[in-house]
C-alpha positions as CSV (number, residue, x, y, z in Angstrom):
1,X,109.7,-198.4,123.9
2,X,109.7,-194.9,122.4
3,X,109.5,-191.7,124.4
4,X,109.3,-188.0,123.7
5,X,111.9,-187.2,126.4
6,X,114.7,-189.1,128.1
7,X,115.4,-187.3,131.4
8,X,118.7,-188.1,132.9
9,X,118.5,-187.7,136.7
10,X,115.6,-188.5,139.1
11,X,116.3,-185.7,141.5
12,X,114.0,-182.7,142.0
13,X,114.8,-181.1,138.7
14,X,114.2,-184.2,136.7
15,X,111.1,-185.2,138.6
16,X,109.5,-181.8,138.1
17,X,110.4,-181.8,134.4
18,X,108.8,-185.2,134.0
19,X,105.7,-184.2,135.9
20,X,105.1,-181.1,133.8
21,X,105.9,-182.8,130.5
22,X,103.6,-185.8,131.2
23,X,100.8,-183.4,132.3
24,X,101.1,-181.8,128.8
25,X,100.8,-185.2,127.1
26,X,104.4,-186.1,126.6
27,X,105.8,-189.5,127.2
28,X,108.9,-189.5,129.5
29,X,111.5,-192.0,130.5
30,X,113.5,-191.0,133.7
31,X,116.8,-192.7,134.5
32,X,119.2,-192.4,137.4
33,X,122.5,-194.1,138.3
34,X,121.4,-194.5,141.9
35,X,119.1,-197.4,142.9
36,X,116.4,-195.1,144.2
37,X,114.8,-191.8,143.0
38,X,115.0,-188.5,144.8
39,X,118.6,-187.5,144.4
40,X,119.9,-185.6,147.4
41,X,116.3,-185.2,148.7
42,X,116.3,-188.9,149.6
43,X,115.3,-189.8,153.1
44,X,115.4,-193.1,155.1
45,X,113.4,-194.3,158.0
46,X,115.6,-195.0,161.0
47,X,113.8,-195.8,164.3
48,X,110.7,-194.5,162.7
49,X,112.3,-191.1,162.0
50,X,112.5,-189.6,158.5
51,X,116.3,-189.0,158.2
52,X,117.5,-186.6,155.5
53,X,120.4,-188.6,154.1
54,X,122.1,-185.6,152.4
55,X,121.7,-182.8,154.8
56,X,118.7,-180.7,156.0
57,X,116.1,-180.0,153.3
58,X,113.6,-177.3,154.4
59,X,111.2,-176.2,151.7
60,X,110.7,-172.5,151.5
61,X,109.4,-170.1,148.9
62,X,107.9,-166.7,148.3
63,X,106.8,-167.6,144.8
64,X,103.0,-168.2,144.8
65,X,103.1,-170.3,141.7
66,X,105.7,-172.7,143.1
67,X,103.8,-172.9,146.4
68,X,100.5,-173.7,144.6
69,X,102.4,-176.3,142.5
70,X,103.9,-178.3,145.3
71,X,100.7,-178.2,147.3
72,X,99.0,-180.2,144.5
73,X,101.0,-183.2,145.8
74,X,101.3,-182.7,149.5
75,X,100.5,-180.3,152.3
76,X,103.3,-178.9,154.5
77,X,103.8,-178.8,158.2
78,X,104.5,-175.5,160.0
79,X,108.2,-176.2,160.6
80,X,110.2,-172.9,161.0
81,X,114.0,-173.1,160.7
82,X,115.5,-171.5,163.8
83,X,119.0,-172.9,164.1
84,X,121.5,-172.0,166.8
85,X,125.3,-171.6,166.7
86,X,127.6,-173.4,169.1
87,X,130.9,-171.6,169.6
88,X,133.0,-173.4,172.2
89,X,129.9,-174.1,174.3
90,X,128.4,-170.6,173.9
91,X,125.0,-170.8,172.2
92,X,123.8,-168.0,169.9
93,X,120.6,-167.6,167.9
94,X,120.8,-167.5,164.1
95,X,120.4,-165.5,161.9
96,X,122.0,-162.5,163.6
97,X,119.2,-160.8,165.5
98,X,118.4,-159.1,168.7
99,X,118.6,-162.4,170.6
100,X,122.2,-162.9,169.2
101,X,123.2,-159.3,170.1
102,X,121.9,-159.7,173.6
103,X,123.8,-163.0,174.0
104,X,127.0,-161.4,172.7
105,X,126.9,-158.0,174.4
106,X,123.8,-157.7,176.6
107,X,122.2,-155.3,174.1
108,X,118.5,-154.9,174.7
109,X,117.5,-152.4,172.0
110,X,118.3,-152.0,168.3
111,X,120.2,-148.8,169.0
112,X,122.5,-150.5,171.5
113,X,123.2,-153.4,169.1
114,X,123.9,-151.0,166.2
115,X,126.3,-149.1,168.4
116,X,128.2,-152.3,169.4
117,X,128.5,-153.3,165.8
118,X,129.8,-149.9,164.8
119,X,132.3,-149.8,167.6
120,X,133.8,-153.2,166.5
121,X,133.8,-152.7,162.7
122,X,137.1,-152.6,160.9
123,X,136.2,-150.1,158.2
124,X,137.4,-150.9,154.7
125,X,135.9,-149.3,151.6
126,X,137.6,-151.7,149.3
127,X,137.9,-155.1,150.9
128,X,140.1,-157.5,149.0
129,X,139.1,-160.8,150.7
130,X,136.2,-162.2,152.7
131,X,137.8,-161.5,156.1
132,X,138.1,-157.8,155.3
133,X,134.6,-157.7,153.9
134,X,133.0,-159.3,156.9
135,X,135.0,-157.2,159.4
136,X,133.8,-154.1,157.6
137,X,130.2,-155.2,157.8
138,X,129.8,-156.7,161.3
139,X,133.0,-156.3,163.3
140,X,135.5,-158.6,164.8
141,X,133.5,-160.4,167.5
142,X,130.7,-161.7,165.2
143,X,133.4,-162.6,162.6
144,X,135.6,-164.5,165.0
145,X,132.8,-166.3,166.9
146,X,130.2,-167.0,164.3
147,X,131.6,-166.7,160.7
148,X,135.4,-167.4,160.5
149,X,135.6,-171.0,161.6
150,X,132.4,-172.2,160.0
151,X,133.3,-170.6,156.6
152,X,136.8,-171.9,156.6
153,X,135.6,-175.4,157.3
154,X,133.0,-175.2,154.6
155,X,135.3,-174.0,151.9
156,X,138.6,-175.6,153.1
157,X,140.4,-172.2,152.8
158,X,141.3,-169.3,154.9
159,X,138.9,-166.4,154.8
160,X,141.8,-164.3,153.6
161,X,141.9,-166.5,150.5
162,X,138.2,-166.3,149.8
163,X,136.7,-163.6,147.6
164,X,134.5,-161.0,149.3
165,X,131.4,-161.8,147.3
166,X,130.9,-165.2,148.9
167,X,129.0,-163.2,151.5
168,X,127.7,-160.3,149.5
169,X,125.4,-159.3,152.4
170,X,125.1,-160.6,155.9
171,X,121.5,-160.4,157.3
172,X,121.3,-158.4,160.5
173,X,117.9,-158.3,162.1
174,X,117.2,-155.8,164.7
175,X,114.2,-157.7,165.9
176,X,113.8,-160.7,168.2
177,X,113.0,-163.0,165.3
178,X,114.8,-166.4,165.1
179,X,113.2,-167.5,161.8
180,X,116.2,-168.1,159.5
181,X,114.3,-167.4,156.3
182,X,112.3,-164.5,155.1
183,X,110.2,-166.5,152.7
184,X,106.4,-166.3,152.8
185,X,106.0,-170.1,153.1
186,X,108.2,-172.8,154.6
187,X,107.8,-176.3,156.0
188,X,108.4,-180.0,155.5
189,X,106.1,-182.1,153.2
190,X,103.7,-184.0,155.4
191,X,104.1,-187.1,153.2
192,X,107.9,-186.8,153.2
193,X,110.2,-186.1,150.3
194,X,110.4,-189.6,149.0
195,X,106.7,-189.8,148.5
196,X,106.7,-186.3,146.9
197,X,109.2,-187.3,144.3
198,X,107.3,-190.6,143.6
199,X,104.1,-188.6,143.0
200,X,106.0,-186.3,140.6
201,X,107.2,-189.4,138.7
202,X,104.1,-191.5,138.8
203,X,103.2,-191.0,135.1
204,X,106.7,-191.5,133.8
205,X,108.7,-194.7,133.0
206,X,111.5,-194.8,135.6
207,X,114.7,-196.8,135.4
208,X,117.2,-196.8,138.3
209,X,120.7,-198.1,138.4
210,X,121.4,-196.8,134.9
211,X,124.5,-194.7,134.4
212,X,123.9,-192.6,131.4
213,X,127.6,-191.9,130.8
214,X,128.0,-195.7,130.2
215,X,124.7,-196.3,128.5
216,X,124.4,-193.5,125.9
217,X,122.5,-195.7,123.5
218,X,119.4,-195.4,125.7
219,X,119.0,-191.9,124.2
220,X,117.9,-193.5,121.0
221,X,114.6,-194.4,122.6
222,X,113.7,-190.7,122.9
223,X,113.3,-187.7,120.6
224,X,115.2,-185.4,123.0
225,X,117.4,-185.6,126.1
226,X,117.0,-183.5,129.3
227,X,120.3,-183.7,131.2
228,X,120.5,-182.8,134.9
229,X,123.9,-184.1,135.8
230,X,127.4,-182.5,135.7
231,X,128.3,-181.2,132.3
232,X,132.0,-181.9,132.6
233,X,131.2,-185.6,133.1
234,X,128.8,-185.6,130.2
235,X,131.6,-184.4,127.9
236,X,134.3,-186.6,129.3
237,X,136.1,-183.7,131.1
238,X,137.1,-182.3,127.7
239,X,137.8,-178.9,129.0
240,X,138.9,-180.0,132.5
241,X,137.3,-180.9,135.7
242,X,134.9,-178.5,137.4
243,X,135.5,-178.0,141.1
244,X,133.1,-178.7,144.0
245,X,133.1,-179.0,147.7
246,X,132.0,-182.4,149.1
247,X,130.2,-183.5,152.2
248,X,130.4,-186.6,154.3
249,X,127.7,-187.6,156.8
250,X,128.0,-189.4,160.0
251,X,124.8,-190.8,161.6
252,X,124.4,-191.4,165.3
253,X,121.5,-193.1,167.1
254,X,120.7,-192.0,170.6
255,X,118.7,-193.8,173.2
256,X,116.9,-190.7,174.4
257,X,114.0,-188.6,173.2
258,X,115.8,-185.3,172.6
259,X,119.5,-184.7,172.1
260,X,120.0,-181.0,171.2
261,X,116.5,-179.5,171.4
262,X,116.5,-178.0,167.9
263,X,116.7,-179.3,164.4
264,X,120.0,-177.6,163.4
265,X,123.1,-176.6,165.4
266,X,126.0,-174.9,163.6
267,X,129.4,-175.4,165.1
268,X,131.4,-172.3,164.3
269,X,134.7,-173.2,166.1
270,X,137.2,-174.4,163.5
271,X,138.6,-177.0,165.9
272,X,135.3,-178.9,165.7
273,X,135.7,-180.9,162.5
274,X,132.0,-180.8,161.4
275,X,130.0,-177.8,160.5
276,X,126.6,-178.7,161.8
277,X,124.5,-181.4,163.5
278,X,121.0,-182.2,162.6
279,X,118.4,-183.8,164.8
280,X,115.9,-185.1,162.3
281,X,112.9,-185.7,164.5
282,X,112.5,-182.0,165.1
283,X,111.5,-181.5,161.4
284,X,108.2,-183.2,162.1
285,X,107.7,-182.1,165.7
286,X,108.3,-185.7,166.8
287,X,109.9,-185.3,170.3
288,X,108.1,-188.3,171.9
289,X,109.9,-191.2,170.1
290,X,112.2,-193.1,172.6
291,X,115.2,-192.7,170.2
292,X,116.7,-189.9,168.2
293,X,119.0,-189.7,165.2
294,X,121.7,-187.1,164.8
295,X,123.7,-186.5,161.6
296,X,127.0,-184.7,161.5
297,X,128.2,-182.9,158.3
298,X,131.9,-182.9,157.4
299,X,133.0,-180.7,154.5
300,X,135.6,-182.5,152.5
301,X,137.7,-181.8,149.4
302,X,135.8,-183.2,146.5
303,X,137.3,-185.6,144.0
304,X,135.9,-187.4,141.0
305,X,133.5,-190.2,142.0
306,X,132.2,-188.4,145.0
307,X,128.8,-186.7,145.2
308,X,129.2,-183.1,144.2
309,X,127.5,-180.6,146.6
310,X,128.6,-177.0,146.3
311,X,130.1,-175.7,143.0
312,X,133.1,-173.5,143.4
313,X,132.0,-170.6,141.3
314,X,135.2,-168.7,141.0
315,X,136.4,-167.2,137.7
316,X,138.4,-170.2,136.6
317,X,135.6,-172.7,137.1
318,X,132.9,-170.4,135.6
319,X,135.0,-169.9,132.5
320,X,135.5,-173.6,132.2
321,X,131.8,-174.3,132.7
322,X,130.9,-171.8,130.0
323,X,132.9,-173.8,127.5
324,X,130.9,-176.9,128.3
325,X,127.6,-174.9,128.2
326,X,128.4,-173.4,124.9
327,X,129.0,-176.9,123.4
328,X,125.8,-178.2,125.0
329,X,123.8,-175.3,123.6
330,X,125.3,-175.8,120.1
331,X,124.4,-179.5,120.2
332,X,120.9,-178.8,121.5
333,X,121.4,-180.7,124.8
334,X,118.7,-179.5,127.2
335,X,120.4,-178.7,130.5
336,X,118.3,-178.3,133.7
337,X,119.2,-178.5,137.4
338,X,122.0,-177.3,139.6
339,X,124.6,-179.8,138.4
340,X,124.0,-179.1,134.8
341,X,123.8,-175.4,135.5
342,X,126.8,-175.5,137.9
343,X,125.2,-173.3,140.5
344,X,123.6,-173.9,143.8
345,X,119.9,-173.4,144.0
346,X,117.3,-173.9,146.8
347,X,114.3,-176.1,146.1
348,X,112.0,-173.3,145.2
349,X,114.4,-171.9,142.6
350,X,115.0,-175.5,141.3
351,X,111.3,-175.9,140.7
352,X,110.9,-172.5,139.1
353,X,113.9,-173.2,136.8
354,X,112.4,-176.5,135.8
355,X,109.1,-174.8,134.9
356,X,110.9,-172.3,132.7
357,X,112.9,-175.1,131.1
358,X,109.8,-177.2,130.3
359,X,107.9,-174.1,129.0
360,X,110.8,-173.4,126.6
361,X,111.2,-176.9,125.2
362,X,107.5,-177.4,124.7
363,X,107.6,-174.3,122.5
364,X,110.2,-176.1,120.4
365,X,113.1,-173.9,121.4
366,X,116.2,-175.9,120.6
367,X,118.3,-173.7,122.8
368,X,116.1,-174.4,125.9
369,X,117.8,-173.4,129.1
370,X,116.4,-173.1,132.6
371,X,119.0,-170.4,133.3
372,X,117.5,-168.1,130.7
373,X,115.8,-164.9,131.6
374,X,112.5,-166.2,130.3
375,X,109.8,-165.7,132.9
376,X,107.4,-168.6,133.4
377,X,103.9,-167.1,132.9
378,X,101.8,-166.5,136.0
């Protein structure tokens, strides 16, 4: 069979590219090394509950074009992400807001909260590391209880070893608002993520269980290749291995209707080995099932062969990535998606980047890149 495009990777980036290209009359083949489509959006029914296998995925966007696009395939429920933090049994609302400040200090007005923060700040005009940066912004108590342990678990390094720009800004809300996001729209697809991906792919030819790095000859079936995987792997680690943080997940079934009372709990004490627990039934307001499923997330040191989650975008890795990207651009390889771009993006940005990428390549731009500054027309 002959195709216009071979799309390597059946995650969100690949699925959106396939949908947009087929809607414009192109013929697409989508392959994935996994035995199922969806990438890290993949869910599994356990006790009738849609379990997010690779961590919580909450769709959110302020982009009206992205919102209109996803609503062609599904409507969304009204889930609002309002996580809590557990520090040695003390519970605090996130993001940092008036509820948090009242829980910490008994502050009842914005003026009181601002005074407490100012009194605990460790002022530093030129912070050299993340610890100095955060202490300068929010003070010692918030840093010690709600940031330090979680961040050090997440990155596997002391905050004194991490650069300040990992947290360029820390949102402080002086309102009693527990909504974690500021986006105009958020929710969970009512048909679920698996069905959403399948709808995006329904007009493409899909092959699973195909590892492109071991089956390059399949590219002969298409005029062009859109690659959504890690670029260092594509080029056989020619310029060295790019660094990621990995995650491991532990699932627990509970014989009760409601375990933690909220979808997401962050564990900010470093002595707790996991960063957060997710009770999946709360994503769809299902609190009446006789059972519940909890997943625990353990950050781990990534090594080749593991699923990459968070790119380590320090100077060394970014320079290494740029060598791969320069080679890909020179060869005309179309790179799309957070692995191929070596940057973490949320779902809305992923979709918007795929829109840009498709618009470029359908205009016959051989240097197509979803990271370009080209704006998808509104």
